[in-house]
Biopython code that builds the backbone (N, CA, C, O; Angstrom):
import numpy as np
from Bio.PDB.StructureBuilder import StructureBuilder

atoms = [
    (1, "MET", "N", (99.629, -73.913, 56.045)),
    (1, "MET", "CA", (99.856, -72.517, 56.374)),
    (1, "MET", "C", (100.471, -71.780, 55.192)),
    (1, "MET", "O", (100.321, -70.563, 55.083)),
    (2, "HIS", "N", (101.154, -72.487, 54.312)),
    (2, "HIS", "CA", (101.866, -71.824, 53.227)),
    (2, "HIS", "C", (100.946, -71.340, 52.108)),
    (2, "HIS", "O", (101.386, -70.582, 51.244)),
    (3, "GLU", "N", (99.679, -71.760, 52.103)),
    (3, "GLU", "CA", (98.747, -71.310, 51.085)),
    (3, "GLU", "C", (98.539, -69.802, 51.236)),
    (3, "GLU", "O", (98.508, -69.304, 52.361)),
    (4, "ARG", "N", (98.397, -69.071, 50.144)),
    (4, "ARG", "CA", (98.375, -67.613, 50.140)),
    (4, "ARG", "C", (97.352, -67.010, 51.100)),
    (4, "ARG", "O", (97.696, -66.107, 51.863)),
    (5, "VAL", "N", (96.117, -67.479, 51.085)),
    (5, "VAL", "CA", (95.078, -66.897, 51.941)),
    (5, "VAL", "C", (95.355, -67.225, 53.408)),
    (5, "VAL", "O", (95.200, -66.363, 54.272)),
    (6, "ARG", "N", (95.754, -68.436, 53.690)),
    (6, "ARG", "CA", (96.046, -68.822, 55.081)),
    (6, "ARG", "C", (97.232, -68.033, 55.616)),
    (6, "ARG", "O", (97.216, -67.573, 56.758)),
    (7, "LEU", "N", (98.246, -67.880, 54.799)),
    (7, "LEU", "CA", (99.400, -67.079, 55.213)),
    (7, "LEU", "C", (98.984, -65.626, 55.430)),
    (7, "LEU", "O", (99.466, -64.974, 56.356)),
    (8, "GLY", "N", (98.100, -65.123, 54.588)),
    (8, "GLY", "CA", (97.591, -63.760, 54.743)),
    (8, "GLY", "C", (96.804, -63.578, 56.031)),
    (8, "GLY", "O", (96.937, -62.560, 56.711)),
    (9, "ILE", "N", (95.988, -64.565, 56.361)),
    (9, "ILE", "CA", (95.217, -64.503, 57.611)),
    (9, "ILE", "C", (96.165, -64.451, 58.799)),
    (9, "ILE", "O", (96.023, -63.600, 59.677)),
    (10, "LEU", "N", (97.128, -65.356, 58.827)),
    (10, "LEU", "CA", (98.067, -65.402, 59.949)),
    (10, "LEU", "C", (98.905, -64.136, 60.022)),
    (10, "LEU", "O", (99.136, -63.610, 61.110)),
    (11, "SER", "N", (99.363, -63.642, 58.877)),
    (11, "SER", "CA", (100.163, -62.412, 58.852)),
    (11, "SER", "C", (99.359, -61.220, 59.361)),
    (11, "SER", "O", (99.861, -60.400, 60.129)),
    (12, "SER", "N", (98.117, -61.138, 58.928)),
    (12, "SER", "CA", (97.261, -60.029, 59.356)),
    (12, "SER", "C", (96.992, -60.067, 60.854)),
    (12, "SER", "O", (97.015, -59.034, 61.524)),
    (13, "LEU", "N", (96.739, -61.259, 61.371)),
    (13, "LEU", "CA", (96.412, -61.395, 62.791)),
    (13, "LEU", "C", (97.638, -61.290, 63.694)),
    (13, "LEU", "O", (97.505, -61.035, 64.890)),
    (14, "ALA", "N", (98.822, -61.483, 63.135)),
    (14, "ALA", "CA", (100.046, -61.450, 63.948)),
    (14, "ALA", "C", (100.357, -60.050, 64.461)),
    (14, "ALA", "O", (101.114, -59.899, 65.421)),
    (15, "THR", "N", (99.792, -59.038, 63.844)),
    (15, "THR", "CA", (100.140, -57.661, 64.216)),
    (15, "THR", "C", (99.059, -56.948, 65.019)),
    (15, "THR", "O", (99.244, -55.803, 65.431)),
    (16, "VAL", "N", (97.924, -57.622, 65.243)),
    (16, "VAL", "CA", (96.811, -57.002, 65.970)),
    (16, "VAL", "C", (96.238, -57.994, 66.974)),
    (16, "VAL", "O", (96.561, -59.181, 66.946)),
    (17, "ASP", "N", (95.389, -57.491, 67.856)),
    (17, "ASP", "CA", (94.729, -58.363, 68.823)),
    (17, "ASP", "C", (93.675, -59.227, 68.141)),
    (17, "ASP", "O", (93.576, -60.423, 68.415)),
    (18, "HIS", "N", (92.889, -58.624, 67.255)),
    (18, "HIS", "CA", (91.838, -59.350, 66.536)),
    (18, "HIS", "C", (91.413, -58.558, 65.305)),
    (18, "HIS", "O", (91.672, -57.359, 65.203)),
    (19, "LEU", "N", (90.763, -59.240, 64.379)),
    (19, "LEU", "CA", (90.172, -58.610, 63.204)),
    (19, "LEU", "C", (88.820, -59.249, 62.951)),
    (19, "LEU", "O", (88.622, -60.435, 63.216)),
    (20, "SER", "N", (87.906, -58.468, 62.445)),
    (20, "SER", "CA", (86.601, -59.013, 62.087)),
    (20, "SER", "C", (86.698, -59.747, 60.752)),
    (20, "SER", "O", (87.666, -59.594, 60.007)),
    (21, "PHE", "N", (85.685, -60.534, 60.476)),
    (21, "PHE", "CA", (85.631, -61.273, 59.216)),
    (21, "PHE", "C", (85.731, -60.303, 58.044)),
    (21, "PHE", "O", (86.503, -60.533, 57.113)),
    (22, "SER", "N", (84.966, -59.234, 58.083)),
    (22, "SER", "CA", (84.964, -58.282, 56.955)),
    (22, "SER", "C", (86.300, -57.547, 56.833)),
    (22, "SER", "O", (86.730, -57.238, 55.721)),
    (23, "GLU", "N", (86.957, -57.266, 57.950)),
    (23, "GLU", "CA", (88.281, -56.628, 57.889)),
    (23, "GLU", "C", (89.298, -57.557, 57.225)),
    (23, "GLU", "O", (90.092, -57.125, 56.389)),
    (24, "LEU", "N", (89.265, -58.825, 57.603)),
    (24, "LEU", "CA", (90.162, -59.805, 56.985)),
    (24, "LEU", "C", (89.850, -59.960, 55.497)),
    (24, "LEU", "O", (90.753, -59.948, 54.659)),
    (25, "ARG", "N", (88.577, -60.104, 55.182)),
    (25, "ARG", "CA", (88.161, -60.278, 53.786)),
    (25, "ARG", "C", (88.634, -59.115, 52.917)),
    (25, "ARG", "O", (89.181, -59.318, 51.833)),
    (26, "ASP", "N", (88.418, -57.911, 53.402)),
    (26, "ASP", "CA", (88.802, -56.724, 52.638)),
    (26, "ASP", "C", (90.322, -56.590, 52.530)),
    (26, "ASP", "O", (90.839, -56.226, 51.474)),
    (27, "ALA", "N", (91.025, -56.879, 53.602)),
    (27, "ALA", "CA", (92.484, -56.770, 53.593)),
    (27, "ALA", "C", (93.111, -57.768, 52.616)),
    (27, "ALA", "O", (94.108, -57.465, 51.962)),
    (28, "LEU", "N", (92.522, -58.950, 52.526)),
    (28, "LEU", "CA", (93.087, -60.006, 51.682)),
    (28, "LEU", "C", (92.512, -60.006, 50.266)),
    (28, "LEU", "O", (93.059, -60.645, 49.367)),
    (29, "GLY", "N", (91.404, -59.285, 50.076)),
    (29, "GLY", "CA", (90.795, -59.228, 48.751)),
    (29, "GLY", "C", (90.252, -60.564, 48.276)),
    (29, "GLY", "O", (90.432, -60.942, 47.118)),
    (30, "VAL", "N", (89.587, -61.278, 49.178)),
    (30, "VAL", "CA", (89.024, -62.586, 48.850)),
    (30, "VAL", "C", (87.513, -62.566, 49.052)),
    (30, "VAL", "O", (86.964, -61.634, 49.642)),
    (31, "THR", "N", (86.858, -63.597, 48.560)),
    (31, "THR", "CA", (85.418, -63.701, 48.734)),
    (31, "THR", "C", (85.092, -64.216, 50.138)),
    (31, "THR", "O", (85.952, -64.757, 50.833)),
    (32, "ASP", "N", (83.841, -64.036, 50.535)),
    (32, "ASP", "CA", (83.396, -64.549, 51.833)),
    (32, "ASP", "C", (83.632, -66.049, 51.939)),
    (32, "ASP", "O", (84.156, -66.531, 52.943)),
    (33, "GLY", "N", (83.247, -66.781, 50.905)),
    (33, "GLY", "CA", (83.393, -68.235, 50.928)),
    (33, "GLY", "C", (84.836, -68.676, 51.013)),
    (33, "GLY", "O", (85.164, -69.608, 51.747)),
    (34, "ASN", "N", (85.697, -68.014, 50.267)),
    (34, "ASN", "CA", (87.114, -68.358, 50.277)),
    (34, "ASN", "C", (87.709, -68.130, 51.657)),
    (34, "ASN", "O", (88.409, -68.993, 52.186)),
    (35, "LEU", "N", (87.434, -66.973, 52.239)),
    (35, "LEU", "CA", (87.952, -66.675, 53.576)),
    (35, "LEU", "C", (87.401, -67.658, 54.596)),
    (35, "LEU", "O", (88.133, -68.138, 55.462)),
    (36, "SER", "N", (86.124, -67.954, 54.496)),
    (36, "SER", "CA", (85.489, -68.851, 55.449)),
    (36, "SER", "C", (86.142, -70.228, 55.450)),
    (36, "SER", "O", (86.404, -70.789, 56.514)),
    (37, "VAL", "N", (86.406, -70.775, 54.272)),
    (37, "VAL", "CA", (87.021, -72.101, 54.159)),
    (37, "VAL", "C", (88.422, -72.101, 54.766)),
    (37, "VAL", "O", (88.765, -72.998, 55.536)),
    (38, "HIS", "N", (89.224, -71.108, 54.426)),
    (38, "HIS", "CA", (90.600, -71.073, 54.920)),
    (38, "HIS", "C", (90.660, -70.779, 56.423)),
    (38, "HIS", "O", (91.483, -71.353, 57.137)),
    (39, "ALA", "N", (89.800, -69.895, 56.895)),
    (39, "ALA", "CA", (89.770, -69.594, 58.329)),
    (39, "ALA", "C", (89.370, -70.835, 59.128)),
    (39, "ALA", "O", (89.911, -71.093, 60.203)),
    (40, "ARG", "N", (88.425, -71.592, 58.594)),
    (40, "ARG", "CA", (87.983, -72.811, 59.285)),
    (40, "ARG", "C", (89.116, -73.826, 59.382)),
    (40, "ARG", "O", (89.266, -74.485, 60.411)),
    (41, "LYS", "N", (89.910, -73.959, 58.331)),
    (41, "LYS", "CA", (91.059, -74.877, 58.368)),
    (41, "LYS", "C", (92.061, -74.449, 59.436)),
    (41, "LYS", "O", (92.619, -75.288, 60.143)),
    (42, "LEU", "N", (92.285, -73.151, 59.551)),
    (42, "LEU", "CA", (93.202, -72.651, 60.581)),
    (42, "LEU", "C", (92.619, -72.852, 61.975)),
    (42, "LEU", "O", (93.355, -73.112, 62.927)),
    (43, "GLU", "N", (91.298, -72.732, 62.096)),
    (43, "GLU", "CA", (90.639, -73.013, 63.376)),
    (43, "GLU", "C", (90.804, -74.485, 63.741)),
    (43, "GLU", "O", (91.132, -74.813, 64.881)),
    (44, "GLU", "N", (90.576, -75.365, 62.777)),
    (44, "GLU", "CA", (90.691, -76.806, 63.025)),
    (44, "GLU", "C", (92.106, -77.188, 63.438)),
    (44, "GLU", "O", (92.297, -78.128, 64.210)),
    (45, "ALA", "N", (93.094, -76.464, 62.929)),
    (45, "ALA", "CA", (94.493, -76.723, 63.295)),
    (45, "ALA", "C", (94.834, -76.122, 64.657)),
    (45, "ALA", "O", (95.899, -76.394, 65.211)),
    (46, "GLY", "N", (93.925, -75.300, 65.196)),
    (46, "GLY", "CA", (94.169, -74.665, 66.496)),
    (46, "GLY", "C", (95.005, -73.401, 66.402)),
    (46, "GLY", "O", (95.509, -72.916, 67.416)),
    (47, "PHE", "N", (95.161, -72.854, 65.186)),
    (47, "PHE", "CA", (95.983, -71.660, 64.985)),
    (47, "PHE", "C", (95.195, -70.365, 65.162)),
    (47, "PHE", "O", (95.759, -69.333, 65.525)),
    (48, "VAL", "N", (93.896, -70.426, 64.905)),
    (48, "VAL", "CA", (93.045, -69.236, 64.941)),
    (48, "VAL", "C", (91.812, -69.544, 65.774)),
    (48, "VAL", "O", (91.288, -70.658, 65.750)),
    (49, "GLN", "N", (91.363, -68.550, 66.500)),
    (49, "GLN", "CA", (90.137, -68.675, 67.293)),
    (49, "GLN", "C", (89.119, -67.697, 66.728)),
    (49, "GLN", "O", (89.444, -66.541, 66.458)),
    (50, "CYS", "N", (87.893, -68.158, 66.552)),
    (50, "CYS", "CA", (86.817, -67.302, 66.060)),
    (50, "CYS", "C", (85.785, -67.141, 67.162)),
    (50, "CYS", "O", (85.307, -68.117, 67.740)),
    (51, "GLU", "N", (85.452, -65.893, 67.439)),
    (51, "GLU", "CA", (84.413, -65.593, 68.419)),
    (51, "GLU", "C", (83.269, -64.927, 67.691)),
    (51, "GLU", "O", (83.448, -63.886, 67.057)),
    (52, "LYS", "N", (82.092, -65.525, 67.779)),
    (52, "LYS", "CA", (80.917, -64.990, 67.094)),
    (52, "LYS", "C", (80.020, -64.314, 68.119)),
    (52, "LYS", "O", (79.748, -64.848, 69.194)),
    (53, "ARG", "N", (79.568, -63.118, 67.747)),
    (53, "ARG", "CA", (78.656, -62.367, 68.615)),
    (53, "ARG", "C", (77.797, -61.461, 67.756)),
    (53, "ARG", "O", (77.925, -61.447, 66.531)),
    (54, "PHE", "N", (76.938, -60.718, 68.389)),
    (54, "PHE", "CA", (76.095, -59.764, 67.674)),
    (54, "PHE", "C", (76.473, -58.348, 68.084)),
    (54, "PHE", "O", (76.715, -58.067, 69.257)),
    (55, "ALA", "N", (76.519, -57.465, 67.094)),
    (55, "ALA", "CA", (76.752, -56.046, 67.326)),
    (55, "ALA", "C", (75.665, -55.293, 66.567)),
    (55, "ALA", "O", (75.568, -55.393, 65.344)),
    (56, "ASN", "N", (74.857, -54.546, 67.291)),
    (56, "ASN", "CA", (73.723, -53.848, 66.672)),
    (56, "ASN", "C", (72.851, -54.802, 65.867)),
    (56, "ASN", "O", (72.437, -54.504, 64.747)),
    (57, "ARG", "N", (72.583, -55.954, 66.468)),
    (57, "ARG", "CA", (71.729, -56.989, 65.887)),
    (57, "ARG", "C", (72.277, -57.625, 64.621)),
    (57, "ARG", "O", (71.549, -58.314, 63.907)),
    (58, "LYS", "N", (73.527, -57.405, 64.344)),
    (58, "LYS", "CA", (74.167, -58.025, 63.187)),
    (58, "LYS", "C", (75.227, -58.999, 63.689)),
    (58, "LYS", "O", (75.949, -58.703, 64.641)),
    (59, "PRO", "N", (75.320, -60.177, 63.038)),
    (59, "PRO", "CA", (76.357, -61.113, 63.457)),
    (59, "PRO", "C", (77.744, -60.552, 63.165)),
    (59, "PRO", "O", (77.968, -59.916, 62.135)),
    (60, "ARG", "N", (78.653, -60.797, 64.073)),
    (60, "ARG", "CA", (80.036, -60.333, 63.907)),
    (60, "ARG", "C", (80.971, -61.450, 64.348)),
    (60, "ARG", "O", (80.877, -61.951, 65.468)),
    (61, "SER", "N", (81.866, -61.828, 63.459)),
    (61, "SER", "CA", (82.871, -62.841, 63.770)),
    (61, "SER", "C", (84.208, -62.144, 63.914)),
    (61, "SER", "O", (84.640, -61.404, 63.030)),
    (62, "GLU", "N", (84.859, -62.393, 65.046)),
    (62, "GLU", "CA", (86.186, -61.822, 65.282)),
    (62, "GLU", "C", (87.194, -62.955, 65.374)),
    (62, "GLU", "O", (86.964, -63.971, 66.030)),
    (63, "TYR", "N", (88.316, -62.751, 64.701)),
    (63, "TYR", "CA", (89.368, -63.751, 64.657)),
    (63, "TYR", "C", (90.602, -63.247, 65.381)),
    (63, "TYR", "O", (90.937, -62.064, 65.330)),
    (64, "ARG", "N", (91.272, -64.175, 66.060)),
    (64, "ARG", "CA", (92.536, -63.858, 66.722)),
    (64, "ARG", "C", (93.446, -65.075, 66.650)),
    (64, "ARG", "O", (92.986, -66.214, 66.557)),
    (65, "LEU", "N", (94.739, -64.809, 66.694)),
    (65, "LEU", "CA", (95.707, -65.904, 66.720)),
    (65, "LEU", "C", (95.717, -66.543, 68.101)),
    (65, "LEU", "O", (95.644, -65.849, 69.115)),
    (66, "THR", "N", (95.805, -67.852, 68.135)),
    (66, "THR", "CA", (96.002, -68.536, 69.406)),
    (66, "THR", "C", (97.502, -68.563, 69.699)),
    (66, "THR", "O", (98.310, -68.226, 68.833)),
    (67, "THR", "N", (97.864, -68.951, 70.881)),
    (67, "THR", "CA", (99.287, -69.102, 71.213)),
    (67, "THR", "C", (99.923, -70.138, 70.290)),
    (67, "THR", "O", (101.037, -69.938, 69.805)),
    (68, "LYS", "N", (99.225, -71.234, 70.047)),
    (68, "LYS", "CA", (99.724, -72.262, 69.134)),
    (68, "LYS", "C", (99.925, -71.681, 67.733)),
    (68, "LYS", "O", (100.923, -71.972, 67.074)),
    (69, "GLY", "N", (98.980, -70.865, 67.283)),
    (69, "GLY", "CA", (99.085, -70.243, 65.966)),
    (69, "GLY", "C", (100.236, -69.263, 65.875)),
    (69, "GLY", "O", (100.953, -69.221, 64.875)),
    (70, "ARG", "N", (100.409, -68.477, 66.924)),
    (70, "ARG", "CA", (101.512, -67.502, 66.952)),
    (70, "ARG", "C", (102.864, -68.224, 66.918)),
    (70, "ARG", "O", (103.779, -67.803, 66.211)),
    (71, "ASN", "N", (102.983, -69.308, 67.683)),
    (71, "ASN", "CA", (104.229, -70.080, 67.703)),
    (71, "ASN", "C", (104.476, -70.765, 66.359)),
    (71, "ASN", "O", (105.604, -70.778, 65.865)),
    (72, "ALA", "N", (103.433, -71.328, 65.772)),
    (72, "ALA", "CA", (103.580, -71.994, 64.476)),
    (72, "ALA", "C", (103.958, -70.994, 63.391)),
    (72, "ALA", "O", (104.780, -71.298, 62.527)),
    (73, "PHE", "N", (103.369, -69.812, 63.430)),
    (73, "PHE", "CA", (103.679, -68.777, 62.445)),
    (73, "PHE", "C", (105.126, -68.308, 62.605)),
    (73, "PHE", "O", (105.831, -68.131, 61.612)),
    (74, "ALA", "N", (105.564, -68.110, 63.829)),
    (74, "ALA", "CA", (106.948, -67.698, 64.078)),
    (74, "ALA", "C", (107.919, -68.774, 63.586)),
    (74, "ALA", "O", (108.951, -68.453, 62.996)),
    (75, "SER", "N", (107.598, -70.037, 63.823)),
    (75, "SER", "CA", (108.441, -71.137, 63.367)),
    (75, "SER", "C", (108.481, -71.189, 61.844)),
    (75, "SER", "O", (109.540, -71.409, 61.258)),
    (76, "TYR", "N", (107.342, -70.991, 61.207)),
    (76, "TYR", "CA", (107.267, -70.976, 59.746)),
    (76, "TYR", "C", (108.144, -69.858, 59.187)),
    (76, "TYR", "O", (108.896, -70.077, 58.238)),
    (77, "LEU", "N", (108.054, -68.675, 59.762)),
    (77, "LEU", "CA", (108.871, -67.548, 59.299)),
    (77, "LEU", "C", (110.358, -67.828, 59.488)),
    (77, "LEU", "O", (111.170, -67.501, 58.623)),
    (78, "PHE", "N", (110.711, -68.430, 60.612)),
    (78, "PHE", "CA", (112.108, -68.773, 60.859)),
    (78, "PHE", "C", (112.620, -69.753, 59.795)),
    (78, "PHE", "O", (113.713, -69.576, 59.257)),
    (79, "GLN", "N", (111.832, -70.774, 59.500)),
    (79, "GLN", "CA", (112.226, -71.750, 58.485)),
    (79, "GLN", "C", (112.342, -71.106, 57.114)),
    (79, "GLN", "O", (113.268, -71.405, 56.360)),
    (80, "LEU", "N", (111.416, -70.233, 56.792)),
    (80, "LEU", "CA", (111.445, -69.533, 55.508)),
    (80, "LEU", "C", (112.681, -68.640, 55.403)),
    (80, "LEU", "O", (113.331, -68.592, 54.359)),
    (81, "GLU", "N", (112.999, -67.939, 56.483)),
    (81, "GLU", "CA", (114.198, -67.097, 56.494)),
    (81, "GLU", "C", (115.463, -67.948, 56.351)),
    (81, "GLU", "O", (116.416, -67.524, 55.697)),
    (82, "SER", "N", (115.484, -69.126, 56.945)),
    (82, "SER", "CA", (116.634, -70.027, 56.821)),
    (82, "SER", "C", (116.837, -70.456, 55.378)),
    (82, "SER", "O", (117.969, -70.519, 54.898)),
    (83, "VAL", "N", (115.759, -70.747, 54.695)),
    (83, "VAL", "CA", (115.841, -71.138, 53.286)),
    (83, "VAL", "C", (116.356, -69.965, 52.455)),
    (83, "VAL", "O", (117.206, -70.155, 51.585)),
    (84, "ILE", "N", (115.867, -68.789, 52.703)),
    (84, "ILE", "CA", (116.304, -67.600, 51.966)),
    (84, "ILE", "C", (117.792, -67.341, 52.202)),
    (84, "ILE", "O", (118.530, -67.057, 51.259)),
    (85, "ARG", "N", (118.233, -67.439, 53.456)),
    (85, "ARG", "CA", (119.662, -67.246, 53.763)),
    (85, "ARG", "C", (120.522, -68.281, 53.045)),
    (85, "ARG", "O", (121.578, -67.950, 52.506)),
    (86, "ALA", "N", (120.073, -69.528, 53.039)),
    (86, "ALA", "CA", (120.834, -70.596, 52.390)),
    (86, "ALA", "C", (120.964, -70.337, 50.887)),
    (86, "ALA", "O", (122.026, -70.566, 50.308)),
    (87, "VAL", "N", (119.916, -69.872, 50.273)),
    (87, "VAL", "CA", (119.948, -69.597, 48.831)),
    (87, "VAL", "C", (120.841, -68.402, 48.533)),
    (87, "VAL", "O", (121.585, -68.415, 47.552)),
    (88, "ARG", "N", (120.775, -67.386, 49.355)),
    (88, "ARG", "CA", (121.604, -66.194, 49.151)),
    (88, "ARG", "C", (123.097, -66.473, 49.351)),
    (88, "ARG", "O", (123.946, -65.837, 48.726)),
    (89, "ASN", "N", (123.400, -67.423, 50.222)),
    (89, "ASN", "CA", (124.803, -67.724, 50.535)),
    (89, "ASN", "C", (125.449, -68.705, 49.565)),
    (89, "ASN", "O", (126.591, -69.111, 49.778)),
    (90, "ARG", "N", (124.763, -69.085, 48.532)),
    (90, "ARG", "CA", (125.339, -70.026, 47.552)),
    (90, "ARG", "C", (126.424, -69.376, 46.743)),
    (90, "ARG", "O", (127.016, -70.019, 45.875)),
]
sb = StructureBuilder()
sb.init_structure("model")
sb.init_model(0)
sb.init_chain("A")
sb.init_seg("    ")
for serial, (resi, resn, name, xyz) in enumerate(atoms, 1):
    if name == "N":
        sb.init_residue(resn, " ", resi, " ")
    sb.init_atom(name, np.array(xyz, "f"), 0.0, 1.0, " ", f" {name:<3s}", serial, name[0])
structure = sb.get_structure()
């Protein structure tokens, strides 16, 4: 999850119900292949769900955080904040 693109995917999805593949790609400034690989890893971990459908005869992939993904992301942020607090309090 700590990899830049994966963290970006989770951060982007944490504030909305869902985002399309192209919305995520554009927001993160990555290539289709790069986003696809990282999104698939998050899917395999059970953090992200991808729903594929057609809109106006064009394929559309929509991504959303799962409950497991939302909890894991919140835990990651908590741990990161703990590390930051510890460093600041030195």
